[in-house]
C-alpha positions as semicolon CSV with decimal commas, in nm:
position;residue;x (nm);y (nm);z (nm)
1;M;2,620;3,082;1,369
2;D;2,464;3,224;1,687
3;K;2,482;2,952;1,955
4;R;2,117;3,005;2,047
5;Y;2,011;2,963;1,685
6;E;2,239;2,662;1,642
7;K;2,078;2,497;1,945
8;L;1,734;2,575;1,808
9;Q;1,824;2,419;1,474
10;K;1,946;2,101;1,645
11;C;1,616;2,074;1,833
12;L;1,429;2,126;1,508
13;E;1,638;1,860;1,336
14;Y;1,557;1,607;1,608
15;V;1,182;1,676;1,605
16;R;1,180;1,646;1,227
17;S;1,355;1,310;1,258
18;V;1,058;1,190;1,465
19;T;0,763;1,353;1,289
20;D;0,685;1,560;0,978
21;F;0,369;1,697;1,142
22;E;0,320;2,066;1,052
23;P;0,099;2,246;1,307
24;E;-0,119;2,546;1,241
25;I;-0,161;2,641;1,607
26;A;0,086;2,624;1,896
27;L;-0,083;2,583;2,235
28;I;0,101;2,626;2,566
29;L;-0,082;2,488;2,869
30;G;-0,045;2,650;3,210
31;S;-0,046;2,507;3,563
32;G;-0,333;2,265;3,627
33;L;-0,446;2,280;3,263
34;G;-0,223;2,007;3,123
35;D;-0,499;1,753;3,064
36;Y;-0,634;1,936;2,759
37;A;-0,441;1,693;2,541
38;K;-0,711;1,432;2,605
39;N;-0,932;1,636;2,370
40;M;-0,686;1,588;2,085
41;E;-0,666;1,318;1,823
42;V;-0,299;1,252;1,893
43;S;-0,056;1,189;1,610
44;C;0,273;1,193;1,800
45;E;0,422;1,270;2,143
46;I;0,780;1,378;2,213
47;P;0,907;1,414;2,573
48;Y;1,123;1,723;2,617
49;S;1,392;1,502;2,766
50;D;1,430;1,323;2,430
51;I;1,525;1,642;2,246
52;P;1,901;1,714;2,262
53;G;1,969;2,034;2,460
54;F;1,601;2,104;2,519
55;P;1,509;2,249;2,862
56;V;1,307;2,008;3,076
57;S;1,010;2,134;3,278
58;T;1,046;2,074;3,653
59;A;0,745;2,273;3,778
60;P;0,461;2,090;3,957
61;G;0,166;2,033;3,724
62;H;0,384;2,049;3,412
63;D;0,429;1,711;3,246
64;G;0,698;1,809;2,994
65;R;0,618;1,688;2,642
66;F;0,510;1,804;2,298
67;I;0,184;1,656;2,174
68;F;0,104;1,675;1,803
69;G;-0,254;1,618;1,691
70;T;-0,581;1,765;1,575
71;V;-0,876;1,939;1,739
72;A;-1,183;2,024;1,532
73;G;-0,983;1,947;1,219
74;K;-0,709;2,197;1,309
75;K;-0,350;2,080;1,346
76;L;-0,199;2,163;1,687
77;V;0,130;2,127;1,863
78;C;0,058;2,136;2,234
79;M;0,316;2,208;2,503
80;K;0,205;1,996;2,796
81;G;0,411;2,183;3,051
82;R;0,620;2,494;2,993
83;V;0,966;2,601;3,109
84;H;0,992;2,885;3,361
85;Y;1,273;3,133;3,427
86;Y;1,262;3,049;3,799
87;E;1,371;2,693;3,721
88;G;1,719;2,831;3,662
89;Y;1,727;2,827;3,283
90;D;1,872;3,104;3,072
91;I;1,597;3,322;2,929
92;S;1,685;3,204;2,577
93;D;1,607;2,848;2,688
94;V;1,274;2,959;2,836
95;V;1,160;3,083;2,494
96;L;1,329;2,809;2,291
97;P;1,008;2,599;2,281
98;T;0,809;2,895;2,146
99;R;1,066;2,956;1,876
100;L;1,077;2,587;1,788
101;M;0,700;2,568;1,740
102;R;0,716;2,862;1,502
103;L;0,987;2,690;1,298
104;L;0,772;2,377;1,291
105;G;0,511;2,576;1,100
106;A;0,262;2,716;1,352
107;D;0,143;3,071;1,286
108;I;-0,092;3,117;1,586
109;L;0,048;3,108;1,940
110;F;-0,227;3,035;2,193
111;L;-0,088;3,095;2,543
112;T;-0,253;3,005;2,873
113;N;-0,141;3,051;3,230
114;A;-0,243;3,048;3,592
115;S;-0,241;3,388;3,761
116;G;-0,314;3,576;4,081
117;G;-0,597;3,825;4,059
118;I;-0,520;4,186;4,147
119;R;-0,823;4,369;4,009
120;E;-1,119;4,379;4,246
121;D;-1,363;4,196;4,018
122;L;-1,134;3,897;3,953
123;R;-1,201;3,584;4,156
124;P;-1,050;3,233;4,156
125;G;-1,190;3,042;3,860
126;D;-1,230;3,350;3,639
127;F;-1,080;3,368;3,292
128;M;-0,904;3,683;3,171
129;L;-0,819;3,750;2,807
130;L;-0,494;3,943;2,778
131;R;-0,519;4,271;2,592
132;D;-0,165;4,372;2,692
133;H;0,116;4,291;2,933
134;I;0,386;4,449;3,149
135;S;0,739;4,311;3,108
136;L;0,955;4,526;3,334
137;F;1,049;4,256;3,583
138;V;1,195;3,971;3,374
139;P;1,489;3,973;3,131
140;N;1,384;4,050;2,774
141;P;1,449;3,733;2,567
142;L;1,575;3,948;2,277
143;I;1,872;4,086;2,474
144;G;2,203;4,005;2,305
145;P;2,293;3,990;1,937
146;N;1,977;3,979;1,727
147;I;1,907;3,645;1,561
148;D;1,827;3,787;1,220
149;E;1,685;3,456;1,098
150;L;1,406;3,491;1,355
151;G;1,310;3,858;1,336
152;V;1,408;4,224;1,334
153;R;1,633;4,392;1,590
154;F;1,362;4,623;1,727
155;P;1,018;4,458;1,698
156;D;0,710;4,671;1,755
157;M;0,506;4,573;2,062
158;S;0,197;4,789;2,004
159;H;-0,035;4,497;1,923
160;V;0,118;4,180;2,069
161;Y;-0,221;4,019;2,132
162;D;-0,397;3,990;1,797
163;E;-0,721;4,190;1,792
164;E;-0,898;3,955;1,552
165;L;-0,814;3,648;1,763
166;R;-0,923;3,831;2,077
167;G;-1,255;3,911;1,911
168;R;-1,308;3,548;1,818
169;L;-1,226;3,438;2,171
170;M;-1,474;3,684;2,319
171;Q;-1,741;3,565;2,077
172;S;-1,664;3,200;2,157
173;A;-1,692;3,272;2,529
174;A;-2,027;3,446;2,478
175;E;-2,161;3,149;2,281
176;L;-2,061;2,919;2,568
177;S;-2,200;3,158;2,834
178;I;-1,852;3,195;2,982
179;D;-1,773;3,528;3,147
180;L;-1,440;3,610;2,981
181;K;-1,292;3,926;3,124
182;E;-1,010;4,131;2,968
183;G;-0,706;4,279;3,131
184;V;-0,334;4,340;3,163
185;Y;-0,103;4,066;3,288
186;V;0,240;4,113;3,444
187;Q;0,513;3,849;3,467
188;L;0,750;3,841;3,762
189;T;1,035;3,595;3,798
190;G;0,905;3,382;4,087
191;P;0,932;3,132;4,240
192;S;0,832;3,323;4,554
193;Y;0,492;3,485;4,548
194;E;0,475;3,861;4,556
195;S;0,459;4,060;4,877
196;P;0,144;4,262;4,952
197;T;0,333;4,586;4,887
198;E;0,457;4,456;4,552
199;I;0,098;4,375;4,458
200;Q;-0,007;4,730;4,540
201;M;0,279;4,858;4,323
202;L;0,170;4,637;4,033
203;K;-0,187;4,757;4,072
204;K;-0,073;5,119;4,046
205;L;0,123;5,028;3,731
206;G;-0,197;4,901;3,571
207;A;-0,169;4,525;3,618
208;D;-0,489;4,325;3,662
209;A;-0,328;3,984;3,720
210;V;0,021;3,853;3,796
211;G;0,208;3,532;3,720
212;M;0,546;3,373;3,652
213;S;0,529;3,300;3,277
214;T;0,391;3,402;2,938
215;V;0,527;3,753;2,874
216;V;0,872;3,640;2,759
217;E;0,708;3,379;2,535
218;A;0,483;3,646;2,387
219;I;0,781;3,874;2,321
220;A;0,974;3,595;2,146
221;G;0,665;3,491;1,953
222;N;0,592;3,847;1,844
223;H;0,954;3,879;1,729
224;M;0,902;3,579;1,499
225;G;0,569;3,696;1,358
226;F;0,328;3,474;1,551
227;R;-0,031;3,587;1,582
228;I;-0,077;3,567;1,959
229;C;-0,361;3,533;2,204
230;C;-0,366;3,440;2,572
231;I;-0,619;3,338;2,834
232;S;-0,520;3,354;3,199
233;C;-0,700;3,141;3,456
234;V;-0,719;3,332;3,783
235;C;-0,635;3,063;4,038
236;N;-0,598;3,269;4,354
237;L;-0,619;3,622;4,484
238;A;-0,281;3,794;4,504
239;A;-0,095;3,855;4,830
240;G;-0,257;4,112;5,055
241;I;-0,590;4,058;4,877
242;A;-0,631;3,694;4,976
243;D;-0,711;3,628;5,342
244;H;-0,472;3,330;5,363
245;E;-0,117;3,233;5,271
246;L;-0,060;3,140;4,906
247;T;0,048;2,791;4,802
248;G;0,137;2,618;4,478
249;E;-0,114;2,343;4,554
250;E;-0,393;2,600;4,564
251;V;-0,303;2,719;4,214
252;I;-0,292;2,369;4,066
253;E;-0,622;2,267;4,226
254;A;-0,796;2,585;4,112
255;G;-0,665;2,525;3,761
256;K;-0,801;2,171;3,762
257;A;-1,139;2,293;3,887
258;A;-1,158;2,546;3,603
259;A;-1,030;2,299;3,343
260;P;-1,368;2,176;3,208
261;L;-1,479;2,526;3,112
262;F;-1,130;2,613;2,990
263;E;-1,127;2,307;2,763
264;K;-1,462;2,400;2,611
265;L;-1,341;2,754;2,546
266;V;-1,012;2,646;2,392
267;T;-1,182;2,391;2,167
268;R;-1,440;2,643;2,050
269;A;-1,167;2,899;1,986
270;V;-0,961;2,650;1,785
271;E;-1,267;2,580;1,571
272;V;-1,304;2,947;1,473
273;F;-0,936;3,044;1,441
């Protein structure tokens, strides 16, 4: 058995020894957005550190636990804190949580993240719905022998972000009078922020916002047949666009400031998914 798949199965076995909860939706919360769980009717919580071999989140603003519960009658598994490549984990460990949530039964993957705005009309506090991504700068999580139990060797990436879910998110935002923009997100490795020249390169490549997560999770989720959507919270202007030095504290605080609107949007979206 592939060692990555064997590790995944052991994680699944442990979670199933704690709870038989079968989620419909998997929700990954980005920096500063981890308090969404307070909106859930919680059934069970499992710290990542309790799961044998599971990568533990060390990033500021990422608590590090699975929360199982319901929102608007829908069954969710919520990742309160994600794992990042810059933390030193192998890329297969970075996407292990995504794969595990699929095996637990979820068929919708709702991703969120904090990003730096590149496009001129994006400002801190804005929300951007991903219509596509750029994944040239991080290792593809499907490199290596294909895990046939999870998906095909060469998955199509033409429509990673489900058009129907995107439409429902746009409608939900309109009903809440939230200005939800659309755009292309690019993931870089981090943990350093990008240089001004790198930002100009990304802009020429067609990126509207940049961050340090999400794309590899979307690739792994697409490989397993998840229906995927993602909202990015623009928490700062990217290097060379902002008139000050970038800090992690700025991102977390901007995420917290945007959290009330974000929570309303996520809840409304869950209701209509």
